[in-house]
C-alpha positions in Angstrom: -27.2 16.8 -13.7 -26.8 13.0 -13.8 -28.1 10.6 -11.1 -24.6 10.3 -9.8 -24.1 14.0 -9.6 -27.4 14.5 -7.8 -26.6 11.7 -5.2 -23.1 13.1 -4.6 -24.4 16.6 -4.2 -26.9 15.4 -1.6 -24.2 13.5 0.3 -22.1 16.7 0.5 -24.8 18.9 2.1 -24.1 20.0 5.7 -25.3 18.2 8.8 -28.1 19.0 11.2 -31.7 17.9 10.8 -31.2 17.3 7.1 -28.4 14.9 7.8 -30.5 13.0 10.3 -33.3 12.7 7.7 -30.9 11.4 5.1 -29.5 8.8 7.5 -32.9 7.7 8.6 -34.1 7.3 5.0 -30.9 5.4 3.9 -31.3 3.1 6.9 -35.0 2.5 6.1 -34.1 1.8 2.5 -31.5 -0.8 3.4 -33.9 -2.5 5.8 -36.7 -2.7 3.3 -34.3 -4.0 0.6 -33.4 -6.8 2.8 -37.0 -7.6 3.5 -38.7 -7.1 0.1 -36.0 -6.6 -2.4 -35.6 -3.9 -5.0 -38.9 -4.8 -6.9 -40.9 -4.5 -3.7 -39.4 -1.2 -2.6 -41.9 1.6 -2.4 -40.9 5.2 -1.5 -44.0 5.8 0.7 -43.0 2.7 2.7 -39.5 4.0 3.0 -40.9 7.3 4.3 -43.1 5.5 6.9 -40.2 3.4 8.1 -37.9 6.4 8.4 -40.7 8.4 10.1 -40.4 11.3 7.7 -42.9 13.0 5.5 -43.2 11.3 2.1 -42.8 14.7 0.3 -39.4 14.9 1.9 -38.4 11.6 0.3 -39.8 12.5 -3.1 -38.2 15.9 -3.1 -34.7 14.5 -2.4 -35.1 11.2 -4.3 -37.8 11.4 -7.0 -37.5 7.7 -7.8 -36.4 4.5 -6.1 -33.5 4.2 -8.6 -32.1 7.5 -7.3 -32.7 6.6 -3.7 -31.0 3.2 -4.0 -28.1 4.7 -6.1 -27.6 7.4 -3.4 -27.6 4.7 -0.7 -24.9 2.7 -2.4 -22.8 5.6 -3.5 -22.8 6.7 0.1 -21.8 3.3 1.3 -19.1 3.2 -1.3 -17.7 6.5 -0.1 -17.5 5.1 3.4 -15.6 2.1 2.3 -11.8 2.1 1.7 -11.9 0.3 -1.7 -8.2 0.6 -2.1 -6.5 -0.4 1.2 -2.7 -0.2 1.1 -1.2 -3.5 2.2 2.2 -2.9 0.7 1.9 -5.1 -2.3 -0.3 -5.5 -5.4 -1.5 -9.0 -4.5 -2.2 -7.9 -0.9 -4.2 -4.9 -2.1 -6.2 -7.0 -4.6 -6.9 -9.6 -1.8 -8.1 -6.9 0.5 -10.4 -5.5 -2.2 -11.9 -8.8 -3.0 -12.4 -9.6 0.7 -14.4 -6.3 1.0 -16.5 -7.1 -2.0 -17.4 -10.5 -0.6 -18.3 -9.0 2.8 -20.4 -6.3 1.2 -22.2 -8.5 -1.3 -23.1 -11.0 1.4 -25.5 -8.4 2.7 -29.1 -9.1 1.5 -29.6 -5.4 0.7 -26.4 -5.3 -1.4 -27.4 -8.5 -3.2 -30.8 -7.0 -4.1 -29.3 -3.8 -5.5 -26.3 -5.3 -7.2 -28.6 -7.7 -9.0 -30.4 -4.7 -10.4 -27.2 -2.8 -11.2 -25.9 -5.9 -13.1 -28.9 -5.8 -15.4 -32.2 -6.5 -13.6 -33.7 -3.2 -14.7 -33.0 -1.9 -18.2 -34.8 1.5 -18.3 -32.8 4.6 -19.0 -32.8 5.9 -15.4 -31.6 2.5 -14.1 -28.8 2.3 -16.7 -27.6 5.8 -15.6 -27.6 4.6 -11.9 -25.7 1.5 -12.8 -23.1 3.4 -14.8 -22.7 5.9 -11.9 -22.2 3.1 -9.3 -19.6 1.2 -11.3 -17.8 4.3 -12.5 -17.3 5.4 -8.9 -16.1 2.0 -7.8 -13.5 1.9 -10.7 -12.5 5.5 -10.0 -11.7 4.8 -6.4 -10.1 1.4 -7.0 -7.7 3.0 -9.5 -5.6 4.2 -6.5 -4.6 0.6 -6.0 -3.1 0.4 -9.5 -1.4 3.7 -9.1 0.3 2.6 -5.9 1.5 -0.6 -7.6 3.0 1.5 -10.4 4.7 3.7 -7.8 6.2 0.6 -6.2 7.5 -0.6 -9.5 5.1 -3.6 -9.6 3.2 -2.4 -12.6 4.2 -0.3 -15.6 3.0 3.3 -15.8 -0.2 3.4 -17.9 -1.5 0.0 -16.8 -5.2 0.0 -17.5 -6.8 0.1 -14.0 -10.2 -0.9 -15.2 -9.0 -4.0 -17.0 -7.0 -5.1 -14.0 -9.8 -4.6 -11.6 -12.3 -6.3 -13.8 -9.9 -9.3 -14.1 -9.7 -9.6 -10.3 -13.3 -8.8 -9.4 -15.3 -10.5 -12.1 -14.9 -14.1 -10.7 -16.1 -12.9 -7.3 -19.2 -11.2 -8.7 -19.9 -14.1 -11.0 -19.9 -16.6 -8.3 -21.8 -14.6 -5.7 -24.5 -13.1 -8.0 -24.8 -15.4 -11.0 -24.1 -19.0 -9.9 -24.7 -18.4 -6.1 -21.5 -20.2 -5.2 -19.5 -19.5 -2.0 -16.2 -17.6 -2.4 -13.6 -18.8 0.0 -10.4 -17.2 1.2 -8.5 -19.6 -1.0 -10.5 -18.5 -4.0 -9.8 -14.8 -3.2 -6.1 -15.5 -2.9 -6.2 -17.3 -6.3 -8.1 -14.5 -8.0 -5.9 -11.8 -6.7 -2.7 -13.6 -7.5 -3.9 -14.6 -11.0 -4.9 -11.0 -11.9 -1.6 -9.6 -10.6 0.3 -12.2 -12.6 -1.5 -11.3 -15.8 -1.0 -7.6 -15.4 2.6 -8.0 -14.4 3.3 -10.4 -17.2 2.9 -7.6 -19.6 5.8 -5.8 -18.0 8.0 -8.7 -17.0 7.6 -8.0 -13.3 7.2 -10.8 -10.9 4.4 -11.1 -8.3 5.5 -9.7 -5.0 
């Protein structure tokens, strides 16, 4: 079972005390990521912050890569990464706004820096692939809606379109450290839509 499968299986388990433990550990993990970053994160300190037995943490999350991946997969599942605004440009704009809001969290920055390439061992690569695969899978609904509205041709490559729209945001926030303004977001969304629609001859709506 992959890191992603394990994290999703844990997130589907029923409520009760187990759910409270998971919530406490995730909250503690996010707090510590903001305070010490990914490199400084230690599972025993997570357990202490969450006020749970350390064996409970190790049993559910054998490594910090799995714990952090679980945290961000759960956050991703709670976010509507493909809000329906009625148009392709509007949907892309909403998506980019959500990305900026999320990445501006210190915890998100710490983990995304790792997922982009800060850790290169096999386990971390698996976690990184799981995170981005889930984001692209859920974001594909945006492209499907645009095709249903006639804004994009059937068979448009969802991943390429999403990469075109999102890459400038991630590059500025995580690589160059620049601010992304509302005007930037509008430009990135419109430009990505125009490129995708140019292949089919449709105009931006």
